[in-house]
PyMOL Python script that loads the backbone (N, CA, C, O; Angstrom):
from pymol import cmd

cmd.read_pdbstr("""\
ATOM      1  N   MET A   1       3.772  14.604  -4.246  1.00  0.00           N
ATOM      2  CA  MET A   1       4.447  13.731  -3.320  1.00  0.00           C
ATOM      3  C   MET A   1       5.978  13.810  -3.486  1.00  0.00           C
ATOM      4  O   MET A   1       6.477  13.734  -4.609  1.00  0.00           O
ATOM      5  N   PRO A   2       6.705  13.959  -2.403  1.00  0.00           N
ATOM      6  CA  PRO A   2       8.177  14.036  -2.551  1.00  0.00           C
ATOM      7  C   PRO A   2       8.789  12.753  -3.018  1.00  0.00           C
ATOM      8  O   PRO A   2       8.194  11.686  -2.865  1.00  0.00           O
ATOM      9  N   ARG A   3       9.994  12.836  -3.597  1.00  0.00           N
ATOM     10  CA  ARG A   3      10.720  11.652  -4.019  1.00  0.00           C
ATOM     11  C   ARG A   3      11.257  10.954  -2.751  1.00  0.00           C
ATOM     12  O   ARG A   3      11.896  11.583  -1.908  1.00  0.00           O
ATOM     13  N   LEU A   4      10.988   9.672  -2.639  1.00  0.00           N
ATOM     14  CA  LEU A   4      11.405   8.928  -1.457  1.00  0.00           C
ATOM     15  C   LEU A   4      12.632   8.052  -1.741  1.00  0.00           C
ATOM     16  O   LEU A   4      13.372   7.703  -0.821  1.00  0.00           O
ATOM     17  N   GLY A   5      12.841   7.707  -2.983  1.00  0.00           N
ATOM     18  CA  GLY A   5      13.961   6.817  -3.335  1.00  0.00           C
ATOM     19  C   GLY A   5      13.655   5.426  -2.851  1.00  0.00           C
ATOM     20  O   GLY A   5      13.390   4.543  -3.667  1.00  0.00           O
ATOM     21  N   ALA A   6      13.681   5.194  -1.549  1.00  0.00           N
ATOM     22  CA  ALA A   6      13.282   3.900  -0.978  1.00  0.00           C
ATOM     23  C   ALA A   6      12.215   4.190   0.106  1.00  0.00           C
ATOM     24  O   ALA A   6      12.264   5.211   0.792  1.00  0.00           O
ATOM     25  N   ALA A   7      11.265   3.269   0.231  1.00  0.00           N
ATOM     26  CA  ALA A   7      10.151   3.539   1.151  1.00  0.00           C
ATOM     27  C   ALA A   7       9.697   2.299   1.902  1.00  0.00           C
ATOM     28  O   ALA A   7       9.886   1.161   1.472  1.00  0.00           O
ATOM     29  N   VAL A   8       9.098   2.573   3.026  1.00  0.00           N
ATOM     30  CA  VAL A   8       8.362   1.585   3.838  1.00  0.00           C
ATOM     31  C   VAL A   8       6.925   1.978   3.699  1.00  0.00           C
ATOM     32  O   VAL A   8       6.590   3.142   3.917  1.00  0.00           O
ATOM     33  N   ALA A   9       6.046   1.047   3.340  1.00  0.00           N
ATOM     34  CA  ALA A   9       4.651   1.380   3.043  1.00  0.00           C
ATOM     35  C   ALA A   9       3.729   0.684   4.067  1.00  0.00           C
ATOM     36  O   ALA A   9       3.942  -0.457   4.477  1.00  0.00           O
ATOM     37  N   ARG A  10       2.726   1.426   4.436  1.00  0.00           N
ATOM     38  CA  ARG A  10       1.622   0.909   5.217  1.00  0.00           C
ATOM     39  C   ARG A  10       0.429   0.898   4.315  1.00  0.00           C
ATOM     40  O   ARG A  10       0.121   1.914   3.692  1.00  0.00           O
ATOM     41  N   VAL A  11      -0.283  -0.259   4.217  1.00  0.00           N
ATOM     42  CA  VAL A  11      -1.425  -0.383   3.365  1.00  0.00           C
ATOM     43  C   VAL A  11      -2.626  -0.801   4.186  1.00  0.00           C
ATOM     44  O   VAL A  11      -2.552  -1.727   4.994  1.00  0.00           O
ATOM     45  N   ARG A  12      -3.749  -0.100   3.967  1.00  0.00           N
ATOM     46  CA  ARG A  12      -5.014  -0.472   4.635  1.00  0.00           C
ATOM     47  C   ARG A  12      -6.131  -0.469   3.575  1.00  0.00           C
ATOM     48  O   ARG A  12      -6.280   0.461   2.783  1.00  0.00           O
ATOM     49  N   CYS A  13      -6.895  -1.553   3.610  1.00  0.00           N
ATOM     50  CA  CYS A  13      -8.100  -1.614   2.758  1.00  0.00           C
ATOM     51  C   CYS A  13      -9.276  -1.652   3.735  1.00  0.00           C
ATOM     52  O   CYS A  13      -9.487  -2.643   4.434  1.00  0.00           O
ATOM     53  N   LEU A  14     -10.023  -0.577   3.769  1.00  0.00           N
ATOM     54  CA  LEU A  14     -11.141  -0.433   4.694  1.00  0.00           C
ATOM     55  C   LEU A  14     -12.412  -0.830   3.983  1.00  0.00           C
ATOM     56  O   LEU A  14     -12.790  -0.178   3.009  1.00  0.00           O
ATOM     57  N   PHE A  15     -13.077  -1.858   4.421  1.00  0.00           N
ATOM     58  CA  PHE A  15     -14.246  -2.388   3.781  1.00  0.00           C
ATOM     59  C   PHE A  15     -15.532  -1.938   4.479  1.00  0.00           C
ATOM     60  O   PHE A  15     -15.499  -1.592   5.660  1.00  0.00           O
ATOM     61  N   PRO A  16     -16.655  -1.936   3.772  1.00  0.00           N
ATOM     62  CA  PRO A  16     -17.904  -1.484   4.353  1.00  0.00           C
ATOM     63  C   PRO A  16     -18.557  -2.407   5.322  1.00  0.00           C
ATOM     64  O   PRO A  16     -19.457  -2.000   6.056  1.00  0.00           O
ATOM     65  N   ASP A  17     -18.123  -3.664   5.350  1.00  0.00           N
ATOM     66  CA  ASP A  17     -18.732  -4.680   6.262  1.00  0.00           C
ATOM     67  C   ASP A  17     -17.643  -5.555   6.907  1.00  0.00           C
ATOM     68  O   ASP A  17     -16.566  -5.715   6.334  1.00  0.00           O
ATOM     69  N   PRO A  18     -17.909  -6.107   8.065  1.00  0.00           N
ATOM     70  CA  PRO A  18     -16.903  -6.865   8.807  1.00  0.00           C
ATOM     71  C   PRO A  18     -16.763  -8.361   8.468  1.00  0.00           C
ATOM     72  O   PRO A  18     -16.248  -9.117   9.292  1.00  0.00           O
ATOM     73  N   ARG A  19     -17.209  -8.813   7.269  1.00  0.00           N
ATOM     74  CA  ARG A  19     -17.118 -10.202   6.941  1.00  0.00           C
ATOM     75  C   ARG A  19     -15.635 -10.690   6.871  1.00  0.00           C
ATOM     76  O   ARG A  19     -14.720  -9.871   6.775  1.00  0.00           O
ATOM     77  N   ARG A  20     -15.426 -11.945   6.916  1.00  0.00           N
ATOM     78  CA  ARG A  20     -14.092 -12.569   6.839  1.00  0.00           C
ATOM     79  C   ARG A  20     -13.461 -12.332   5.448  1.00  0.00           C
ATOM     80  O   ARG A  20     -14.106 -12.499   4.413  1.00  0.00           O
ATOM     81  N   ARG A  21     -12.216 -11.950   5.471  1.00  0.00           N
ATOM     82  CA  ARG A  21     -11.493 -11.733   4.205  1.00  0.00           C
ATOM     83  C   ARG A  21     -10.122 -12.380   4.297  1.00  0.00           C
ATOM     84  O   ARG A  21      -9.517 -12.429   5.367  1.00  0.00           O
ATOM     85  N   ASP A  22      -9.641 -12.874   3.168  1.00  0.00           N
ATOM     86  CA  ASP A  22      -8.334 -13.526   3.086  1.00  0.00           C
ATOM     87  C   ASP A  22      -7.339 -12.437   2.659  1.00  0.00           C
ATOM     88  O   ASP A  22      -7.413 -11.970   1.523  1.00  0.00           O
ATOM     89  N   PRO A  23      -6.398 -12.013   3.547  1.00  0.00           N
ATOM     90  CA  PRO A  23      -5.487 -10.936   3.194  1.00  0.00           C
ATOM     91  C   PRO A  23      -4.611 -11.221   1.985  1.00  0.00           C
ATOM     92  O   PRO A  23      -4.173 -10.277   1.328  1.00  0.00           O
ATOM     93  N   THR A  24      -4.336 -12.479   1.662  1.00  0.00           N
ATOM     94  CA  THR A  24      -3.479 -12.731   0.493  1.00  0.00           C
ATOM     95  C   THR A  24      -4.229 -12.409  -0.811  1.00  0.00           C
ATOM     96  O   THR A  24      -3.599 -12.266  -1.858  1.00  0.00           O
ATOM     97  N   ASN A  25      -5.534 -12.298  -0.761  1.00  0.00           N
ATOM     98  CA  ASN A  25      -6.298 -11.930  -1.962  1.00  0.00           C
ATOM     99  C   ASN A  25      -6.179 -10.429  -2.264  1.00  0.00           C
ATOM    100  O   ASN A  25      -6.467  -9.998  -3.380  1.00  0.00           O
ATOM    101  N   TYR A  26      -5.759  -9.644  -1.281  1.00  0.00           N
ATOM    102  CA  TYR A  26      -5.759  -8.210  -1.411  1.00  0.00           C
ATOM    103  C   TYR A  26      -4.347  -7.609  -1.448  1.00  0.00           C
ATOM    104  O   TYR A  26      -4.190  -6.393  -1.560  1.00  0.00           O
ATOM    105  N   ALA A  27      -3.333  -8.456  -1.355  1.00  0.00           N
ATOM    106  CA  ALA A  27      -1.937  -7.979  -1.230  1.00  0.00           C
ATOM    107  C   ALA A  27      -1.232  -7.773  -2.580  1.00  0.00           C
ATOM    108  O   ALA A  27      -0.015  -7.590  -2.612  1.00  0.00           O
ATOM    109  N   GLN A  28      -1.958  -7.798  -3.660  1.00  0.00           N
ATOM    110  CA  GLN A  28      -1.328  -7.624  -4.995  1.00  0.00           C
ATOM    111  C   GLN A  28      -1.372  -6.132  -5.389  1.00  0.00           C
ATOM    112  O   GLN A  28      -2.292  -5.694  -6.080  1.00  0.00           O
ATOM    113  N   TRP A  29      -0.380  -5.375  -4.947  1.00  0.00           N
ATOM    114  CA  TRP A  29      -0.361  -3.925  -5.191  1.00  0.00           C
ATOM    115  C   TRP A  29       0.645  -3.589  -6.287  1.00  0.00           C
ATOM    116  O   TRP A  29       1.035  -2.426  -6.383  1.00  0.00           O
ATOM    117  N   LYS A  30       1.087  -4.523  -7.114  1.00  0.00           N
ATOM    118  CA  LYS A  30       2.107  -4.270  -8.125  1.00  0.00           C
ATOM    119  C   LYS A  30       1.781  -3.072  -9.030  1.00  0.00           C
ATOM    120  O   LYS A  30       2.672  -2.253  -9.257  1.00  0.00           O
ATOM    121  N   PRO A  31       0.582  -2.923  -9.549  1.00  0.00           N
ATOM    122  CA  PRO A  31       0.292  -1.745 -10.368  1.00  0.00           C
ATOM    123  C   PRO A  31       0.552  -0.406  -9.634  1.00  0.00           C
ATOM    124  O   PRO A  31       1.030   0.555 -10.236  1.00  0.00           O
ATOM    125  N   LEU A  32       0.231  -0.364  -8.339  1.00  0.00           N
ATOM    126  CA  LEU A  32       0.450   0.840  -7.550  1.00  0.00           C
ATOM    127  C   LEU A  32       1.977   1.133  -7.432  1.00  0.00           C
ATOM    128  O   LEU A  32       2.429   2.257  -7.651  1.00  0.00           O
ATOM    129  N   TRP A  33       2.731   0.095  -7.085  1.00  0.00           N
ATOM    130  CA  TRP A  33       4.178   0.305  -6.920  1.00  0.00           C
ATOM    131  C   TRP A  33       4.810   0.716  -8.252  1.00  0.00           C
ATOM    132  O   TRP A  33       5.687   1.580  -8.270  1.00  0.00           O
ATOM    133  N   ASP A  34       4.382   0.112  -9.371  1.00  0.00           N
ATOM    134  CA  ASP A  34       4.849   0.481 -10.705  1.00  0.00           C
ATOM    135  C   ASP A  34       4.542   1.953 -10.998  1.00  0.00           C
ATOM    136  O   ASP A  34       5.380   2.655 -11.565  1.00  0.00           O
ATOM    137  N   ALA A  35       3.374   2.416 -10.626  1.00  0.00           N
ATOM    138  CA  ALA A  35       2.978   3.798 -10.834  1.00  0.00           C
ATOM    139  C   ALA A  35       3.825   4.739 -10.009  1.00  0.00           C
ATOM    140  O   ALA A  35       4.189   5.811 -10.491  1.00  0.00           O
ATOM    141  N   LEU A  36       4.153   4.371  -8.769  1.00  0.00           N
ATOM    142  CA  LEU A  36       5.017   5.243  -7.931  1.00  0.00           C
ATOM    143  C   LEU A  36       6.434   5.303  -8.507  1.00  0.00           C
ATOM    144  O   LEU A  36       7.083   6.345  -8.409  1.00  0.00           O
ATOM    145  N   VAL A  37       6.923   4.233  -9.094  1.00  0.00           N
ATOM    146  CA  VAL A  37       8.207   4.279  -9.796  1.00  0.00           C
ATOM    147  C   VAL A  37       8.125   5.168 -11.035  1.00  0.00           C
ATOM    148  O   VAL A  37       8.996   6.013 -11.237  1.00  0.00           O
ATOM    149  N   ARG A  38       7.116   4.998 -11.853  1.00  0.00           N
ATOM    150  CA  ARG A  38       6.966   5.823 -13.060  1.00  0.00           C
ATOM    151  C   ARG A  38       6.798   7.321 -12.741  1.00  0.00           C
ATOM    152  O   ARG A  38       7.229   8.190 -13.499  1.00  0.00           O
ATOM    153  N   ALA A  39       6.159   7.585 -11.596  1.00  0.00           N
ATOM    154  CA  ALA A  39       5.946   8.966 -11.191  1.00  0.00           C
ATOM    155  C   ALA A  39       7.217   9.572 -10.582  1.00  0.00           C
ATOM    156  O   ALA A  39       7.271  10.781 -10.355  1.00  0.00           O
ATOM    157  N   GLY A  40       8.227   8.757 -10.318  1.00  0.00           N
ATOM    158  CA  GLY A  40       9.456   9.261  -9.745  1.00  0.00           C
ATOM    159  C   GLY A  40       9.473   9.349  -8.256  1.00  0.00           C
ATOM    160  O   GLY A  40      10.377   9.958  -7.686  1.00  0.00           O
ATOM    161  N   VAL A  41       8.473   8.742  -7.583  1.00  0.00           N
ATOM    162  CA  VAL A  41       8.395   8.758  -6.143  1.00  0.00           C
ATOM    163  C   VAL A  41       9.365   7.760  -5.586  1.00  0.00           C
ATOM    164  O   VAL A  41      10.042   8.064  -4.604  1.00  0.00           O
ATOM    165  N   LEU A  42       9.473   6.562  -6.171  1.00  0.00           N
ATOM    166  CA  LEU A  42      10.393   5.538  -5.779  1.00  0.00           C
ATOM    167  C   LEU A  42      11.406   5.300  -6.913  1.00  0.00           C
ATOM    168  O   LEU A  42      11.074   5.443  -8.090  1.00  0.00           O
ATOM    169  N   ASP A  43      12.619   4.943  -6.549  1.00  0.00           N
ATOM    170  CA  ASP A  43      13.653   4.609  -7.560  1.00  0.00           C
ATOM    171  C   ASP A  43      13.283   3.282  -8.224  1.00  0.00           C
ATOM    172  O   ASP A  43      13.445   3.130  -9.435  1.00  0.00           O
ATOM    173  N   ASP A  44      12.792   2.328  -7.445  1.00  0.00           N
ATOM    174  CA  ASP A  44      12.446   1.023  -7.979  1.00  0.00           C
ATOM    175  C   ASP A  44      11.469   0.417  -6.981  1.00  0.00           C
ATOM    176  O   ASP A  44      11.283   0.961  -5.893  1.00  0.00           O
ATOM    177  N   ASP A  45      10.839  -0.710  -7.339  1.00  0.00           N
ATOM    178  CA  ASP A  45       9.956  -1.386  -6.434  1.00  0.00           C
ATOM    179  C   ASP A  45      10.500  -2.774  -6.013  1.00  0.00           C
ATOM    180  O   ASP A  45       9.735  -3.647  -5.601  1.00  0.00           O
ATOM    181  N   ASP A  46      11.758  -2.950  -6.118  1.00  0.00           N
ATOM    182  CA  ASP A  46      12.398  -4.186  -5.691  1.00  0.00           C
ATOM    183  C   ASP A  46      12.580  -4.183  -4.169  1.00  0.00           C
ATOM    184  O   ASP A  46      12.274  -3.194  -3.502  1.00  0.00           O
ATOM    185  N   ALA A  47      13.077  -5.289  -3.633  1.00  0.00           N
ATOM    186  CA  ALA A  47      13.186  -5.427  -2.199  1.00  0.00           C
ATOM    187  C   ALA A  47      14.176  -4.486  -1.536  1.00  0.00           C
ATOM    188  O   ALA A  47      14.102  -4.272  -0.326  1.00  0.00           O
ATOM    189  N   SER A  48      15.105  -3.916  -2.303  1.00  0.00           N
ATOM    190  CA  SER A  48      16.024  -2.929  -1.700  1.00  0.00           C
ATOM    191  C   SER A  48      15.459  -1.509  -1.732  1.00  0.00           C
ATOM    192  O   SER A  48      16.074  -0.594  -1.185  1.00  0.00           O
ATOM    193  N   HIS A  49      14.303  -1.309  -2.360  1.00  0.00           N
ATOM    194  CA  HIS A  49      13.696   0.046  -2.429  1.00  0.00           C
ATOM    195  C   HIS A  49      12.338   0.157  -1.802  1.00  0.00           C
ATOM    196  O   HIS A  49      11.885   1.262  -1.502  1.00  0.00           O
ATOM    197  N   LEU A  50      11.631  -1.028  -1.582  1.00  0.00           N
ATOM    198  CA  LEU A  50      10.291  -0.983  -1.084  1.00  0.00           C
ATOM    199  C   LEU A  50      10.061  -2.150  -0.121  1.00  0.00           C
ATOM    200  O   LEU A  50      10.385  -3.304  -0.402  1.00  0.00           O
ATOM    201  N   ARG A  51       9.489  -1.791   1.017  1.00  0.00           N
ATOM    202  CA  ARG A  51       9.096  -2.775   1.997  1.00  0.00           C
ATOM    203  C   ARG A  51       7.674  -2.438   2.505  1.00  0.00           C
ATOM    204  O   ARG A  51       7.400  -1.309   2.912  1.00  0.00           O
ATOM    205  N   VAL A  52       6.796  -3.428   2.469  1.00  0.00           N
ATOM    206  CA  VAL A  52       5.481  -3.224   3.025  1.00  0.00           C
ATOM    207  C   VAL A  52       5.537  -3.619   4.476  1.00  0.00           C
ATOM    208  O   VAL A  52       5.689  -4.795   4.806  1.00  0.00           O
ATOM    209  N   ALA A  53       5.410  -2.605   5.369  1.00  0.00           N
ATOM    210  CA  ALA A  53       5.568  -2.838   6.778  1.00  0.00           C
ATOM    211  C   ALA A  53       4.306  -3.422   7.377  1.00  0.00           C
ATOM    212  O   ALA A  53       4.391  -4.266   8.269  1.00  0.00           O
ATOM    213  N   SER A  54       3.135  -3.001   6.914  1.00  0.00           N
ATOM    214  CA  SER A  54       1.920  -3.545   7.439  1.00  0.00           C
ATOM    215  C   SER A  54       0.809  -3.525   6.359  1.00  0.00           C
ATOM    216  O   SER A  54       0.779  -2.676   5.468  1.00  0.00           O
ATOM    217  N   PHE A  55      -0.081  -4.494   6.495  1.00  0.00           N
ATOM    218  CA  PHE A  55      -1.205  -4.657   5.592  1.00  0.00           C
ATOM    219  C   PHE A  55      -2.386  -5.023   6.446  1.00  0.00           C
ATOM    220  O   PHE A  55      -2.408  -6.087   7.065  1.00  0.00           O
ATOM    221  N   ASP A  56      -3.413  -4.110   6.486  1.00  0.00           N
ATOM    222  CA  ASP A  56      -4.554  -4.327   7.367  1.00  0.00           C
ATOM    223  C   ASP A  56      -5.854  -4.313   6.542  1.00  0.00           C
ATOM    224  O   ASP A  56      -5.949  -3.661   5.502  1.00  0.00           O
ATOM    225  N   LEU A  57      -6.838  -5.050   7.044  1.00  0.00           N
ATOM    226  CA  LEU A  57      -8.150  -5.117   6.396  1.00  0.00           C
ATOM    227  C   LEU A  57      -9.246  -4.766   7.392  1.00  0.00           C
ATOM    228  O   LEU A  57     -10.105  -5.602   7.671  1.00  0.00           O
ATOM    229  N   PRO A  58      -9.239  -3.559   7.931  1.00  0.00           N
ATOM    230  CA  PRO A  58     -10.280  -3.197   8.917  1.00  0.00           C
ATOM    231  C   PRO A  58     -11.615  -2.837   8.249  1.00  0.00           C
ATOM    232  O   PRO A  58     -11.719  -2.865   7.022  1.00  0.00           O
ATOM    233  N   CYS A  59     -12.594  -2.514   9.017  1.00  0.00           N
ATOM    234  CA  CYS A  59     -13.909  -2.144   8.531  1.00  0.00           C
ATOM    235  C   CYS A  59     -14.193  -0.672   8.833  1.00  0.00           C
ATOM    236  O   CYS A  59     -13.900  -0.165   9.916  1.00  0.00           O
ATOM    237  N   ASP A  60     -14.772  -0.013   7.836  1.00  0.00           N
ATOM    238  CA  ASP A  60     -15.260   1.381   8.044  1.00  0.00           C
ATOM    239  C   ASP A  60     -16.520   1.481   7.211  1.00  0.00           C
ATOM    240  O   ASP A  60     -16.437   1.797   6.024  1.00  0.00           O
ATOM    241  N   ALA A  61     -17.692   1.224   7.789  1.00  0.00           N
ATOM    242  CA  ALA A  61     -18.946   1.159   7.078  1.00  0.00           C
ATOM    243  C   ALA A  61     -19.295   2.532   6.476  1.00  0.00           C
ATOM    244  O   ALA A  61     -19.943   2.594   5.431  1.00  0.00           O
ATOM    245  N   ARG A  62     -18.885   3.603   7.105  1.00  0.00           N
ATOM    246  CA  ARG A  62     -19.260   4.937   6.624  1.00  0.00           C
ATOM    247  C   ARG A  62     -18.335   5.457   5.492  1.00  0.00           C
ATOM    248  O   ARG A  62     -18.771   6.240   4.648  1.00  0.00           O
ATOM    249  N   ARG A  63     -17.044   5.011   5.481  1.00  0.00           N
ATOM    250  CA  ARG A  63     -16.111   5.491   4.457  1.00  0.00           C
ATOM    251  C   ARG A  63     -15.178   4.353   4.005  1.00  0.00           C
ATOM    252  O   ARG A  63     -13.992   4.376   4.333  1.00  0.00           O
ATOM    253  N   PRO A  64     -15.690   3.359   3.258  1.00  0.00           N
ATOM    254  CA  PRO A  64     -14.795   2.353   2.719  1.00  0.00           C
ATOM    255  C   PRO A  64     -13.779   2.959   1.780  1.00  0.00           C
ATOM    256  O   PRO A  64     -14.111   3.844   0.991  1.00  0.00           O
ATOM    257  N   ARG A  65     -12.527   2.489   1.856  1.00  0.00           N
ATOM    258  CA  ARG A  65     -11.493   3.117   1.008  1.00  0.00           C
ATOM    259  C   ARG A  65     -10.181   2.265   1.137  1.00  0.00           C
ATOM    260  O   ARG A  65     -10.080   1.353   1.958  1.00  0.00           O
ATOM    261  N   SER A  66      -9.235   2.609   0.311  1.00  0.00           N
ATOM    262  CA  SER A  66      -7.898   2.057   0.453  1.00  0.00           C
ATOM    263  C   SER A  66      -6.941   3.155   0.769  1.00  0.00           C
ATOM    264  O   SER A  66      -7.039   4.241   0.197  1.00  0.00           O
ATOM    265  N   GLU A  67      -6.030   2.916   1.647  1.00  0.00           N
ATOM    266  CA  GLU A  67      -5.011   3.868   2.040  1.00  0.00           C
ATOM    267  C   GLU A  67      -3.602   3.295   1.872  1.00  0.00           C
ATOM    268  O   GLU A  67      -3.331   2.164   2.276  1.00  0.00           O
ATOM    269  N   VAL A  68      -2.742   4.058   1.294  1.00  0.00           N
ATOM    270  CA  VAL A  68      -1.322   3.669   1.130  1.00  0.00           C
ATOM    271  C   VAL A  68      -0.484   4.809   1.618  1.00  0.00           C
ATOM    272  O   VAL A  68      -0.584   5.933   1.126  1.00  0.00           O
ATOM    273  N   GLU A  69       0.377   4.501   2.629  1.00  0.00           N
ATOM    274  CA  GLU A  69       1.220   5.511   3.209  1.00  0.00           C
ATOM    275  C   GLU A  69       2.681   5.135   3.060  1.00  0.00           C
ATOM    276  O   GLU A  69       3.238   4.429   3.901  1.00  0.00           O
ATOM    277  N   PRO A  70       3.307   5.612   1.978  1.00  0.00           N
ATOM    278  CA  PRO A  70       4.769   5.364   1.834  1.00  0.00           C
ATOM    279  C   PRO A  70       5.532   6.367   2.655  1.00  0.00           C
ATOM    280  O   PRO A  70       5.191   7.550   2.678  1.00  0.00           O
ATOM    281  N   ARG A  71       6.568   5.901   3.334  1.00  0.00           N
ATOM    282  CA  ARG A  71       7.354   6.773   4.155  1.00  0.00           C
ATOM    283  C   ARG A  71       8.851   6.517   3.825  1.00  0.00           C
ATOM    284  O   ARG A  71       9.190   5.414   3.397  1.00  0.00           O
ATOM    285  N   PRO A  72       9.719   7.478   4.009  1.00  0.00           N
ATOM    286  CA  PRO A  72      11.159   7.208   3.724  1.00  0.00           C
ATOM    287  C   PRO A  72      11.682   6.050   4.501  1.00  0.00           C
ATOM    288  O   PRO A  72      11.330   5.850   5.664  1.00  0.00           O
ATOM    289  N   TRP A  73      12.527   5.281   3.856  1.00  0.00           N
ATOM    290  CA  TRP A  73      13.117   4.097   4.493  1.00  0.00           C
ATOM    291  C   TRP A  73      14.469   4.507   5.089  1.00  0.00           C
ATOM    292  O   TRP A  73      15.160   3.678   5.680  1.00  0.00           O
TER     293      TRP A  73
END
""", "prot")
cmd.dss("prot")
cmd.show_as("cartoon", "prot")
cmd.util.cbc("prot")
cmd.orient("prot")
């Protein structure tokens, strides 16, 4: 992954079933942001270097997964 310095991230957690979920329970991505800083992808994970543009909780019964798409800010 290229060095972004600062990024806007799109996060999607695709679940296997369509039941109701509280998005605030899934918005704790601190370990991921810390890993991107340690890996040198981001300079820091503070508000001047990282912004989460969208956070979605759709359903994909065939392929449940999490997706994180950081893009240059």
